[in-house]
DRENBASE-921218 format. One record per residue (C-alpha): residue in three letters; x, y, z. Coordinates in steps of 0.25 Angstrom, whole numbers, plus 5000, padded with zeros to 4 digits. Each point is the difference from the previous one (the first is absolute). Example, Ala and Ser with C-alpha at 12.3 -4.5 7.8 and 13.67 -1.06 7.14 Angstrom:
! residues 2
ala504949825031;ser500650144998;
***
This chain:
! residues 101
met499949995000;glu500550144995;phe499850155002;asn500050124993;ile499650145007;leu499550134994;gln499750135007;glu499450124994;asn498950085002;gly499649965014;ala499849854996;val501049905002;lys499949884989;ile500549885002;ser500249894990;ile500249855006;met500549894991;gly499849865003;ala499149915010;val499550035012;asp500149885009;asn500149955012;glu501550015000;asn500350144997;ala498750055007;glu500950055011;glu501050074990;leu498750074996;lys499650055014;glu501550065001;tyr499750094988;phe498950045004;gln500450035012;glu501150104994;leu498950064990;leu499250045012;asn501350105003;lys499850074986;asp499350114998;phe498950004991;lys498450004998;glu499749874993;ala500749884998;val499749944986;phe500449854999;asp500249944985;leu499949855001;thr500049984985;tyr501249905003;val499549935012;pro499549854994;phe499349975014;ile499950055015;thr499849915010;ser499150035012;ser501150045008;gly500550094990;ile498450055000;gly500350035016;lys501150094997;phe499450084991;leu498850035010;leu500950035010;phe500650104993;tyr498750064995;lys499650015016;asn501450075002;val499850094987;ile498650035005;ala500350055015;leu501050084995;gly499050074990;arg500549974987;lys499549904988;met500349874994;arg499749944985;ile500349884994;lys500150004984;gly500449914990;ile499549875005;asn499749884992;asp498749934998;asn500349905011;leu500450105011;tyr498950104996;glu499049885002;leu500749965014;phe500050145006;gln498450024995;ser499749895008;ile500650015011;lys499550144998;leu501350095002;asn499350094989;gln499250065010;leu501350045008;phe500850064990;pro500050034983;ile500249874993;glu500450034985;lys500349894989;
***
């Protein structure tokens, strides 16, 4: 799993490449903690190159979302494949934050 980050116009854009599985979910959690220290109004995750996410990975996104909202910020996911989109919809993540294909 790799990360690319771009910060512009009050948003931090994070591209994640590779599967988010149980093995690297802790790495994701640590990365999210570092992100929270950055100055941004919205975090935008590009999951174009993420083939799948385990429940542990989804849990890390939910924890990040909780922390972002507590700081008065926003979060959004874009570039998600059809399978992940259906999964996120089925567990109603789209009711917490915007999810775009």
